[in-house]
C-alpha positions as CSV (number, residue, x, y, z in Angstrom):
1,M,14.8,17.4,-10.9
2,N,17.7,14.9,-10.3
3,F,21.1,15.7,-12.2
4,N,23.2,13.0,-12.5
5,P,26.6,12.0,-13.6
6,G,25.6,8.2,-15.0
7,F,24.1,5.1,-14.1
8,V,20.6,5.1,-12.1
9,D,20.3,2.0,-10.3
10,P,16.8,0.9,-11.4
11,D,15.4,0.5,-7.9
12,A,17.1,3.5,-6.6
13,K,15.2,5.8,-9.3
14,S,12.2,4.3,-8.4
15,E,12.3,5.3,-4.5
16,L,13.5,9.0,-6.1
17,F,10.5,8.8,-8.2
18,K,8.2,7.8,-5.0
19,V,9.4,11.0,-2.9
20,G,8.8,12.8,-6.0
21,V,11.0,13.5,-8.6
22,K,10.1,14.1,-11.4
23,E,13.1,14.0,-14.3
24,F,16.6,12.6,-14.3
25,I,18.9,14.4,-17.1
26,L,22.3,12.4,-17.3
27,K,25.6,13.4,-18.3
28,P,26.2,15.3,-20.9
29,Y,23.2,17.5,-20.4
30,S,23.5,21.2,-22.8
31,R,21.4,24.4,-21.6
32,G,19.1,23.8,-23.8
33,E,18.0,20.3,-22.2
34,I,17.7,21.6,-18.7
35,L,15.8,24.6,-19.5
36,T,13.6,22.4,-21.2
37,K,13.1,20.2,-18.5
38,V,12.5,22.9,-16.0
39,R,9.7,24.6,-18.1
40,E,8.5,21.2,-19.2
41,L,8.5,20.8,-15.1
42,L,7.1,24.9,-14.5
43,D,3.9,24.2,-17.4
44,L,2.9,21.2,-15.3
45,R,2.7,22.7,-11.8
46,I,1.2,25.6,-13.3
47,E,-1.6,22.9,-14.8
48,Q,-2.0,20.8,-11.7
49,T,-2.4,24.6,-9.9
50,Y,-5.3,25.2,-12.2
51,K,-7.1,22.2,-12.1
52,K,-6.8,22.2,-8.8
53,A,-7.9,25.8,-8.2
54,N,-10.8,25.0,-10.9
55,G,-12.0,21.7,-9.3
56,V,-11.0,19.8,-12.8
57,L,-10.2,16.2,-12.1
58,A,-7.2,14.9,-13.1
């Protein structure tokens, strides 16, 4: 997750996704938005871990 103060150059954003950034949160952001994004990322990681442990292909 990347917290950003404003505009993100599309090329830079593309490079960040390539190295593993999953989400961008731009200002102004709220506590609720942050919590929602963190929950989504945790749920995704749990799902990926479950699939890997059970031999399920994505």
